[in-house]
Backbone as JSON, one array per atom type, in Angstrom:
{
  "sequence": "MKIGALIKGLQILARYRTNGLEGYDIGAGHNVLYAYPTDRPVAEDDLKRLIELNWFQEGVDTCGCEFGVEHYSPEESWAHFT",
  "N": [[-5.56, 8.92, 11.07], [-2.49, 7.78, 11.97], [0.8, 8.87, 12.04], [3.07, 7.09, 12.18], [1.99, 4.54, 11.23], [1.42, 5.56, 8.58], [4.19, 6.0, 7.43], [5.86, 3.54, 8.35], [4.53, 1.81, 6.68], [5.16, 2.88, 4.13], [7.79, 2.54, 4.17], [7.89, -0.12, 3.95], [6.89, -0.84, 1.46], [8.54, 0.45, -0.14], [10.73, -1.1, -0.29], [10.14, -3.04, -2.03], [10.54, -1.68, -4.29], [12.57, -0.41, -7.13], [14.37, 1.67, -6.66], [13.98, 2.0, -3.99], [12.9, 4.26, -1.75], [13.55, 6.56, -3.13], [12.61, 8.67, -5.88], [10.19, 7.45, -5.5], [6.83, 7.55, -6.49], [4.1, 9.53, -4.9], [0.61, 10.52, -4.31], [-2.14, 12.56, -3.34], [-5.78, 12.64, -2.65], [-8.55, 14.11, -1.79], [-9.27, 12.43, 1.43], [-7.2, 10.85, 1.19], [-4.05, 9.01, 0.73], [-2.09, 8.35, -2.02], [0.04, 5.59, -2.82], [2.33, 4.61, -5.58], [2.21, 1.27, -7.61], [4.35, -1.17, -6.46], [7.27, -2.32, -8.06], [7.94, -5.04, -7.64], [6.25, -7.81, -6.86], [4.69, -7.66, -3.44], [5.68, -9.45, -0.59], [3.96, -12.03, 1.39], [4.01, -11.77, 4.18], [4.57, -8.92, 4.42], [2.32, -7.91, 3.29], [0.31, -8.68, 4.98], [1.39, -7.21, 7.22], [1.17, -4.5, 6.05], [-1.64, -4.48, 5.79], [-2.51, -4.54, 8.47], [-1.75, -2.18, 9.23], [-3.64, -0.47, 8.14], [-3.24, 0.24, 5.3], [-4.39, -0.46, 2.01], [-5.67, -1.42, -1.19], [-7.36, 0.3, -3.43], [-8.31, -0.12, -5.93], [-9.05, -2.78, -6.47], [-11.13, -5.45, -6.51], [-13.24, -6.55, -3.74], [-15.28, -7.68, -3.24], [-17.15, -6.57, -1.66], [-16.08, -7.56, 0.83], [-13.85, -6.52, 3.66], [-10.42, -5.21, 2.78], [-8.24, -7.59, 2.07], [-5.54, -10.05, 2.21], [-5.79, -11.86, 0.25], [-6.79, -10.34, -1.71], [-5.09, -8.85, -2.77], [-3.25, -7.29, -5.47], [-0.55, -7.16, -7.55], [-0.45, -5.11, -9.8], [-1.63, -2.7, -8.99], [-2.12, 0.3, -6.84], [-1.45, 1.61, -3.87], [-3.24, 2.45, -0.95], [-3.92, 5.06, 1.81], [-5.91, 5.87, 4.3], [-5.97, 9.54, 5.44]],
  "CA": [[-4.22, 8.61, 10.57], [-1.18, 7.58, 12.74], [1.97, 9.19, 11.11], [3.83, 5.71, 12.12], [1.23, 3.67, 10.25], [1.92, 5.79, 7.14], [6.09, 5.79, 7.35], [6.07, 2.27, 8.35], [3.82, 1.45, 5.31], [6.13, 3.44, 2.9], [9.42, 1.84, 4.35], [7.75, -1.51, 3.37], [6.46, -0.64, -0.18], [10.12, 1.15, -0.67], [11.75, -2.6, -0.36], [9.94, -3.61, -3.41], [10.71, -0.86, -5.33], [14.08, -0.67, -7.48], [15.03, 2.44, -6.14], [13.51, 2.55, -2.86], [11.78, 5.83, -1.54], [13.99, 7.49, -4.14], [11.84, 8.51, -7.24], [8.61, 6.49, -5.43], [5.74, 8.62, -6.7], [2.79, 9.4, -4.14], [-0.2, 11.46, -4.53], [-3.2, 12.57, -2.37], [-6.93, 13.21, -2.97], [-9.37, 14.45, -0.43], [-8.47, 12.38, 2.51], [-6.52, 9.48, 1.11], [-2.72, 9.02, 0.26], [-1.93, 6.97, -2.68], [1.36, 5.21, -3.18], [2.01, 3.87, -6.95], [2.5, 0.09, -7.21], [5.65, -1.49, -6.53], [8.16, -2.95, -9.14], [7.99, -6.46, -7.41], [5.01, -8.38, -5.76], [4.74, -7.84, -2.15], [5.68, -10.88, 0.2], [2.89, -12.03, 2.1], [4.26, -11.3, 5.35], [5.02, -7.87, 4.29], [1.04, -7.75, 2.86], [-0.38, -8.61, 6.42], [1.66, -5.97, 8.03], [0.56, -3.21, 5.58], [-3.18, -4.33, 6.05], [-2.38, -4.19, 9.9], [-1.25, -0.58, 9.55], [-4.49, 0.18, 7.5], [-3.0, 0.26, 3.83], [-5.36, -1.2, 1.0], [-5.66, -1.37, -2.71], [-8.71, 0.92, -3.56], [-8.68, -0.55, -7.42], [-9.26, -4.05, -6.27], [-12.68, -5.9, -6.13], [-13.16, -7.37, -2.61], [-16.7, -8.57, -3.25], [-17.95, -5.98, -0.38], [-15.42, -7.62, 1.94], [-12.69, -5.83, 4.09], [-9.5, -5.76, 1.93], [-7.25, -8.74, 2.95], [-4.23, -10.71, 1.37], [-6.5, -12.37, -0.76], [-7.3, -9.4, -2.83], [-3.94, -8.4, -3.24], [-2.98, -7.36, -6.83], [0.63, -6.32, -7.69], [-0.57, -4.13, -10.69], [-2.63, -1.72, -8.13], [-1.62, 1.39, -6.26], [-1.52, 1.5, -2.4], [-3.73, 3.84, -0.29], [-4.08, 4.96, 3.09], [-6.91, 7.09, 4.71], [-5.3, 10.37, 6.17]],
  "C": [[-3.3, 8.76, 11.59], [-0.09, 8.03, 11.73], [2.94, 7.9, 11.06], [3.3, 4.96, 11.33], [1.65, 4.22, 8.64], [3.53, 5.64, 6.64], [6.14, 4.63, 7.33], [5.38, 1.64, 6.82], [4.69, 1.72, 3.95], [7.31, 2.96, 3.01], [8.89, 0.25, 3.52], [7.54, -1.68, 2.12], [7.74, -0.22, -0.69], [10.97, -0.21, -0.97], [11.07, -3.37, -1.52], [10.14, -2.65, -4.72], [12.18, -0.62, -5.89], [14.93, 0.29, -6.81], [14.67, 3.16, -4.74], [12.68, 3.5, -2.7], [12.23, 6.69, -2.65], [13.19, 7.66, -5.3], [10.13, 7.81, -6.72], [7.77, 7.74, -5.51], [4.58, 8.58, -5.53], [2.03, 10.75, -4.61], [-1.44, 11.47, -3.39], [-4.28, 13.1, -3.06], [-7.85, 13.04, -1.58], [-8.52, 14.0, 1.04], [-7.68, 10.7, 2.25], [-5.15, 9.88, 0.57], [-2.43, 7.81, -0.44], [-0.39, 6.83, -2.9], [1.37, 4.25, -4.67], [2.4, 2.5, -6.4], [3.85, -0.26, -7.45], [6.32, -2.13, -7.6], [7.89, -4.46, -8.87], [6.89, -6.48, -6.77], [5.55, -8.06, -4.31], [4.67, -8.97, -1.21], [4.22, -10.9, 1.08], [2.8, -11.74, 3.68], [4.24, -9.69, 5.65], [2.87, -7.06, 4.1], [0.32, -7.81, 4.17], [0.21, -7.36, 7.17], [1.21, -4.63, 7.22], [-1.03, -3.19, 5.97], [-3.18, -3.92, 7.66], [-2.37, -2.62, 10.17], [-2.22, 0.13, 8.44], [-4.22, 0.79, 5.98], [-4.1, -0.78, 3.18], [-5.23, -0.77, -0.25], [-6.83, -0.92, -2.75], [-9.52, 0.26, -4.99], [-9.04, -1.77, -7.5], [-10.74, -4.53, -5.87], [-12.42, -6.89, -4.97], [-14.49, -8.03, -2.33], [-17.31, -7.88, -1.98], [-17.26, -6.26, 1.02], [-14.28, -6.73, 2.27], [-11.67, -6.11, 3.12], [-8.66, -6.83, 2.74], [-6.03, -9.27, 1.82], [-4.77, -11.32, 0.04], [-6.91, -11.59, -2.05], [-6.13, -8.68, -3.55], [-3.62, -8.38, -4.85], [-1.74, -6.37, -7.21], [0.73, -5.14, -8.92], [-1.33, -2.76, -10.04], [-1.8, -0.86, -7.45], [-2.17, 0.92, -5.04], [-2.22, 2.75, -1.86], [-3.89, 3.56, 1.09], [-4.71, 6.16, 3.48], [-5.91, 7.95, 5.8], [-6.14, 11.08, 7.53]]
}
């Protein structure tokens, strides 16, 4: 994991939270950092950037494919491998 990808991803996600990074809950399990779902859907350009930064949504069905824009679910949390 690159710390820059983690920080940049959180900064993108914070734009879609009512209170930005303030009060944005995150968690960790084994080698994954989790960020709770955003308050508003993420725009497609930002989705593409999050994916480039190796962020993904663990709880969505990708039918065995790599996570992509077409798999995005606004109700799901985000994840990034550490």
